[in-house]
C-alpha positions in Angstrom: -9.6 5.9 -19.4 -11.3 6.4 -15.9 -14.8 5.9 -15.3 -15.0 9.4 -13.1 -12.9 11.8 -12.0 -13.1 11.6 -8.3 -9.4 10.7 -8.0 -8.4 14.0 -9.4 -10.4 15.8 -6.7 -8.7 13.2 -4.1 -5.2 14.5 -5.2 -5.9 17.9 -5.1 -4.5 19.9 -2.2 -7.9 20.2 -0.5 -8.7 16.2 -1.3 -8.2 13.4 0.9 -5.1 12.2 -0.6 -3.8 15.5 -1.2 -4.5 16.6 2.3 -2.7 13.2 3.9 0.2 14.1 2.0 0.1 17.7 3.1 -0.2 16.6 6.8 2.7 14.0 6.6 4.9 17.1 5.2 3.8 19.4 8.1 3.8 17.2 10.9 6.9 14.8 9.8 9.4 17.2 8.2 12.6 15.8 6.7 15.2 15.3 9.5 12.7 14.9 12.2 12.2 12.2 14.4 8.7 11.5 13.3 10.0 11.0 9.7 12.7 8.9 10.9 10.0 6.7 12.6 7.6 6.5 10.0 7.0 3.8 6.9 5.0 5.0 4.2 2.5 2.4 2.9 2.0 3.0 -0.8 -0.6 1.1 -3.2 1.2 0.4 -6.4 -2.2 1.0 -8.3 -2.8 4.4 -6.8 0.7 5.5 -7.9 0.6 3.8 -11.3 -2.8 5.4 -11.9 -1.4 8.9 -10.9 1.6 8.6 -13.3 -0.8 7.6 -16.2 -2.9 10.6 -15.5 0.0 13.2 -15.6 0.4 12.0 -19.1 -3.1 12.9 -19.9 -6.2 10.9 -19.6 -9.8 10.8 -20.6 -13.0 10.2 -18.5 -15.9 8.3 -19.5 -19.2 10.7 -18.8 -22.7 10.4 -19.3 -22.4 12.0 -22.8 -19.5 10.3 -23.7 -15.8 10.3 -23.3 -14.3 13.9 -22.1 -10.4 14.8 -21.1 -9.9 14.6 -17.7 -9.1 17.6 -15.4 -6.6 16.2 -12.9 -3.1 15.9 -15.1 -1.2 18.7 -13.3 -2.7 17.8 -9.9 -1.9 14.2 -10.2 1.7 15.0 -11.3 2.3 17.6 -8.2 0.9 15.1 -6.0 3.2 12.4 -7.2 6.1 14.5 -7.1 5.3 15.6 -3.5 5.1 11.9 -2.6 8.3 11.0 -4.5 9.9 13.7 -2.6 8.3 12.5 0.9 9.6 8.8 0.3 13.1 9.7 -1.0 15.8 8.2 1.8 13.2 7.0 3.9 10.9 3.8 4.6 8.5 2.7 1.9 6.3 -0.7 2.0 4.4 -1.5 -1.1 1.1 -2.7 -0.4 -0.3 -5.5 -2.5 -1.4 -4.2 -5.9 -4.8 -2.5 -5.9 -5.4 -3.7 -2.2 -5.9 -7.2 -3.6 -7.6 -9.5 -1.2 -4.9 -12.6 -0.7 -7.0 -14.7 1.3 -9.8 -14.5 -1.3 -7.3 -15.2 -3.9 -6.0 -18.2 -2.1 -9.6 -19.3 -1.3 -10.3 -19.3 -5.1 -7.4 -21.2 -6.0 -5.7 -18.2 -7.7 -2.5 -18.1 -5.6 -1.0 -17.8 -9.0 -1.9 -14.0 -8.9 -0.6 -13.6 -5.5 3.2 -13.3 -6.9 2.5 -10.5 -9.5 0.3 -8.8 -6.8 3.0 -8.8 -4.2 6.3 -8.9 -6.3 5.4 -6.7 -9.2 3.8 -4.1 -6.7 7.0 -3.7 -5.2 8.8 -3.1 -8.3 6.1 -0.5 -9.6 6.2 1.6 -6.5 10.3 1.6 -6.6 10.3 2.6 -10.2 7.9 5.3 -10.1 8.9 7.0 -6.8 12.5 6.3 -7.7 13.3 5.3 -4.2 13.8 1.5 -2.9 11.0 -0.2 -0.9 11.1 -2.7 1.9 12.2 -6.0 0.4 10.3 -9.2 0.9 7.6 -7.4 2.9 4.1 -7.7 2.8 1.2 -5.8 4.5 -2.1 -7.6 3.4 -5.6 -6.1 3.1 -7.0 -5.9 6.9 -3.6 -7.4 8.4 -4.8 -10.8 7.9 -3.7 -13.9 6.0 -4.5 -17.7 6.5 -2.4 -20.3 6.2 -2.9 -20.8 2.2 -2.5 -16.8 1.9 0.7 -17.2 3.8 2.2 -20.0 1.8 1.3 -17.8 -1.2 3.1 -14.9 -0.3 6.0 -16.9 1.0 6.3 -18.5 -2.5 6.3 -14.9 -3.8 9.4 -14.1 -1.9 8.0 -12.6 1.1 9.7 -13.3 4.4 8.0 -10.5 6.5 4.5 -9.9 7.0 2.8 -7.3 8.9 -0.4 -8.5 10.4 -3.2 -7.3 13.0 -2.2 -8.8 16.3 -5.8 -9.9 16.6 -5.5 -12.1 13.7 -3.0 -14.2 14.9 -3.6 -17.3 17.0 -3.4 -16.5 20.6 -5.0 -13.2 20.0 -3.9 -9.9 21.8 -0.6 -10.8 24.1 -1.0 -7.6 26.0 1.6 -6.1 23.7 0.5 -3.3 21.1 2.9 -4.8 18.5 6.1 -6.9 18.2 7.4 -9.5 16.1 7.0 -13.3 16.2 8.1 -16.3 14.2 5.4 -18.0 11.9 6.0 -21.0 9.8 4.6 -22.4 6.7 5.8 -25.7 5.2 9.7 -25.6 5.3 9.8 -21.5 5.3 10.1 -19.3 8.3 8.9 -16.0 8.2 8.6 -13.1 10.6 5.0 -11.4 11.4 5.4 -8.0 12.8 2.3 -7.2 14.9 0.2 -4.3 14.9 -2.4 -3.1 17.3 -5.8 -3.1 16.4 -6.2 0.7 16.4 -3.6 0.9 13.5 -5.5 -1.7 11.6 -8.8 0.0 11.8 -7.1 3.4 10.9 -5.8 1.9 8.0 -9.2 0.2 6.6 -10.9 3.4 7.3 -13.5 4.2 4.7 -12.6 6.6 1.7 
């Protein structure tokens, strides 16, 4: 049961998510250097919702519950995404774009593990392809020390972070990998430039 049918419109070929997937297929065709160099970042909540929609769903409208209209487009979009992801690089985002820093500050780090590890399992199962193991790309590319400890406890060994969010700020490089340590655990932080972070955080 969804509160509206906006996602169905977004998954359609002329919608935002449908258009993104079409653009990826056009500009990064299978076998191309661009496809090889690209890693798809997927929200587990999105693919889980699309998988549920394709089975038939309902929408809560102003006059009560009505059948959803997007079962077919959700199925087509999910099949297209699965084909695009197959044999390529896929990273699962925290489930529903969970704010891992907020969870840590709210003393809710017991939810970090499910958001991170379970999210990987959901994406791998629904898309039928492996995802990068032990890799976490947090919301906004930001983690504080407590959140970093939480993802490390959940089995993460590589984090994708905004270069500006790491002590020392920009180093003159647009990316790179640096070691980070939390307690007895050592992780690798892959740094992204600020333009990538802003693009990933663009509003719907």
